[in-house]
N, C-alpha and C positions, 0 to 999 in steps of 0.2 A: 859563494867568494874562494879563493885563493891564493896558494903564493904565488910569486917568482919573479925571475932576474931581469930585472932591466937596465938595456944596453942600450948603446947609442947605436944608431945604424949603419956608421959613417967607419966607426974605429974601433967596433967590436967592444966599449971598454965599459964593464958595468958603471954603472949609474946607484945602483943599491937597489935590497930584496923590496919589494914594493909586496900588497894588496893586492887585488884587482877583484872588482861585486860588478855583477855584473845584473843589471833592471830592463826587466824585457817590456816593451810598449804593449799596449795602451796606455798599461798601471803605473810606470816611472812620471816620475815627478815633471817631464816634460811631453810623455805622451808616447815617445822615441824608445831604440832598443837606445840601453845608454851603459857605459861601462865606469865604472871612477876608481880609480889608482889609488892609491894611499901611500906615499911614500911616511921616510922616518921625519922628521921636526927639524927646525931649523934655519938658515937662510940659503947653505950653498947646495944640498939635495934638494927639495923641492924645484930652486932656478934648476937645476942639473936637466934633474928628469922634465923639465916644458923642454927645455931646449931638444934632448933626444927625440918629445913626441913632437915635436916641431919638425925638426929635423927628416922625420919619419917623415911627413907631410900634413898633421895637423896646422891646426890657427889657435890664435888664444880667442876665448868668447868676448867677447861685445860686451860694455855693461847688463849689465840686466838680460842676456839673452835666454839665461836658460829658465826663467820666468816668463821672458816675452814668448818663448815657445811651447812653453803649460797655457798660455793664454791664443795664440794662434789654433792651438788641436785641440783647445775648450777643454783641458781641464781647470782654469782657471777662468775665471772674469777677472775683467781690471781693476775691479776693485779689490778682489784680493788680491792682486796682482801689487797692487798700493801699499797695502796689509802688510804685504810677503817685506817691504822694503821698510814702514814703518817699525817693523813689530822689528826689523835686523838695528836699526837704529834706533829705537825706543831705550830713553833715558832713564826713564821714572817710574813705578810701579802703574802708574795711573794712564802712560803710554803701551806700558807692557797687554797690557789687559783692554782696551779698547782693542789693539790690531789685533789682539786673538778673536775679541769680538766679532770683527769687521773680514778678519781671515777666514772666518766658520760660517760669513754668505750673512750675518748680523743682517750689517744694511742691503746686503743684494735681494738679500728675502722681502725688507721691506720696499725697499723699491721695485719687484717684481709683482706684491701685492695693489702697488699702487699703479702700475702701470695696467693688471687685468683690471683694477675697476674703474678703471677711464678706457679701456674697452672695451668692455662693460655698457656703460654709457654710450660710447659708439654706437655699440651693436642695434642700444634701446632703440637711440634715433632711426638706424636703417629699418630698424623693424612699421617703423610707424610712418617711415616713406614708403615700402614696398608695400606694405599688407594692409592701407586705414584702415578698412572696408571688414576686418576679421570683428570674430563675435566681441570679443572685449571691447571693442572701438579702439581709438586712440588711443596713445601713450599721455597720460593726464600732463602737462606745468606742471603738476604739483609734485607728482613723482621723477622728469626731467632733474627738478631744483634741487629735490632730495639728494638723488643724488650727483650730481653736482656737489652740491653744500658739500658728502660726508668724506669726499674724493681730496675735494680742494683747501679744507680743513686740516685734513692727516698731513696732507704736502707739506701745509703752514707750518703744522706743527714740527714738522722735521727740519723744516730750514728755519726755525728759532733755535736752533744746535750749533748753525753755523758758528756763532762768534767766539763761545765758547770752544766748541769741536777744533776750531785754526786756532785756538790760543793753545790746546793741549799739545798742540804737535806740534808747533815752536816754541811754544813756554811765554807764560805772562811775562810781559815786562813791566816789573814792579821798581818802579821807583823810590828811592829815598832822600825824601827834603824837609829844608829845615833849617834855622837861621845856623851862624857859625858858632861848634862847641856846643851841639844838642846833644851830640850822644847818636851823632846816625851813623860814623863809623865804625864803633862797638858794637851797633846793631847788629849793620852787616856783616860785620864779621861772626856776627853770634848768631845770626841765621843761615849764615853759611860754613859755619862750623869749625874756620881755621883763620888763621892771622891774615887777610889777605891787604886791608885795608890798614894805613899810617896812622896809630890814635894817639895823639896829644892832647896837655891842657892847652896852646898852643889854640884859637879860633885861627881860623880858614886856614887847617891844615893841609884839610884835601881841598888840589887847586885844579883837577881835572876828575872825571865822570870814570868808575870801578868798575866795570861788568864782569862780572859773573855766570855762572849756571846752578842753579841749587836745588833739592829735590827739599817742599814741605809740605805735611800730612800726604808724603803720594805725589804728586803736583806739583810737573816743572815750572820752574818759574826761570827769568834771567833778571839776578838782582842787580841795579846799580846805587852806587854811594855817589851821592854830587855834593860840590863846593856850596858851601852855605851861600843859602839867598841874605844877601844885606847890597845896600846902597855902598860903592867900595873907586877910592881912584888908581887904587893899584894894577897895575894895568895887565898882570898874569891871573889877578885873582878876578879880573872881572870877566876874561876870556872864559873861566874855569865859570863864574856865575851866568854864564848866556849858553855855554853847553848844556850845564844842566837843567835850564830854561824848555833847551832844545829836545833834553828829556824826558822832561815833563809834558812836550807837547805830543811824545806819541805816547804815553807810557799807558797800559791801559789799567794800573790799578798806581794808585800814590801811598805810600806810608809816611805819613808827615812827624815827624819829631818834635815835640810842644818841648823847650826848658822850661818857659816862663807861659807864668797864665797869657799875656798879653800878647804870644806869637799868634801870627793869624796869616793865614793860605788859602788861598783859592787856588782848584785847580782846574784844567779845561771842563769844557762842559760838560758834561757825559760821564769825567773819567772818576769812577768810585775815587773815594779818601780815606783811609784810617787811619784816627790821631791816635797817640801814644806818648805818654806822661813819660821821657826818659830820668834813667840815674835815679828809679824809685829807692834807692839803696839809704839814700841821703836822708838825713834829718828834718832839713826846711824845703820835704818837697811839697808839696797840695793832697792829703790828703781828701777833699771833697773832689769829687769833678764829675761833668756825668755822665751816664751809664753805657754811654755809647763811645767813650775812651778809656781806653786800658794804658795802665800802666806798669812802664818793667824796669826789670834789674840785671843786668849783665853781668850786673859783679856776681849776682847770688844766683842769679839765673829765674827770679821770681814773675811771672807773668809771659814767660817765653813762650811755652806751653800753649796756654790762652787766644797770644795774640800768631802764631802760629793757624791755628784753625781758624782766627777769625780774618787771614791772610786769603785761606785752601776754599775759606768760604763764600765774599767775595768776589773771588778769580773765578772760583768755577764751582757756584749754586746748584746750577740748571747739573751740568753733569754726575755733582753730590746728589742730590732730588730724583734724576733719573736711573743711578745704579750702574752696573756694568750691564745689565740687559740687554735696555731700549738700545736702538742703535742711534747713531750720531754721523754728520756730519764733518770733515776736519777736514780739507784742501777746499782751493779757492776754484776748483775745476767743478766737484760736486754743486761748492751753492751758485756758480752759475749756471749748469744744469739745472737743477730745482728752482731758479728763479726766469729761467724759461719757460721750461711746463706749468709754474703760477702762471707767468703774464699768457700765454694760452689757452691755461682755464678759464681767467677771467675774459681774453678774446672771443672766447668760445661765448662765453655769458653774454656781455656786451651786443655780440651778434642778435641772438635768439631776440633779447628786449627791445634791439632796433627794427625786427621784425625781420630780418635775415633769411635769406632760405633757408634751412633746413639744414641742407645736401652742403652748401657752402659755410655755416653754423661749423660745421662738424671736420670743415677742413683744422682747424683750434685743435680737438681733441688729437687727430693724428702727429700735429705737429708737435703736441707734450707727450705722446707715446716714443715722437725719435729723438728730444730732447733725453729721456731716461732712454733707452737707448742704451744714446752717445758715454751716458753716464756706465751705466753697466757695463758694456764694452760689446754689446751685439753685433752694431756694426760699427765699424771704427777707424779710417784712415792712419794710416803710415805715419804722417805728423803727430796726432795726437800719442799714438803707442813711445815712436821716439822721446819726445817729451819725460813721459812718464818712466821709462825705461833712462834715460840720462845720468838721472843721480843714485844711481843700481852699483853699487860695488858689482867689479870685472867678474863676469866667472858667477852670478852667481844665475 
């Protein structure tokens, strides 16, 4: 690293005193020779420095270009490149930890192992085809089935992490629902930690859905405060209720605020619901309640810590059980590739059961390996790279 004077190449006007650091390939981030120039901060000086460098013949980097070069030059695989973007965008501790785990090849190493197991199964078949009369005799069907069953089970286990893994990247959509004046907006503000929604004693105050990002027990959530659910003839309120129902249809998790024992609610099939009795500080709140129903008070704070833990457990229970060691599928691209690989493994076994020639059945195994290769980025077409790096910040 050395100090230098940066001047405009045409006018000779001084721009800044800078620090220049040289990184020789292949040890650099991209695997190429790289020079990093550090200017003073602010808005004017860095912009003038970039303008001077462009005037001297340089060009601005494309979004994600440095990381893309690292992938092309074999410094990172495609999963690590995606993890770099996830680490930059992380807004919660759980997102940061998961991105770091993937950046350190946690998911890549698991896929490498699965890929090798499939190749070993393919080699087992090839041996049986080419050397059927060896001393040990033909490879038994039980041995083939055992090898297939093990790799299929491990692939299916990894695929089952996809729903919560993708939810971790995007944030779990938590919709707060209930009748008017049931304490939804107060609870929304309490979970968010700021007075975002208007709270009054007038039923029907919330007329539209209010969405905000929050971190609960280290996990990312998208909180949505919705209009109170009731029959109404008032035009604006009816629109708000319809918006609320649309959010409920898309929710990952519903937090139903119960203000009276008679309140009933049913979510979309498969959507988990956490029920909570609000205004627990009031004297007329019911003291007896089912064990799975919580009571909270945003006035005293009672029950809020327990509620936060329950929400994290319901939305991210599998990730909590796995901890930060086991790899997790976090993108739709990952899930699609694993589904292809799993389908090819099932196709292989179906072909075996149908009496298809072993050499023909083995083509399913090679297709499964290809799906994993595409996922890791061993052979990656440019259009896939374009999609992966399109969301990166410029120059990363």
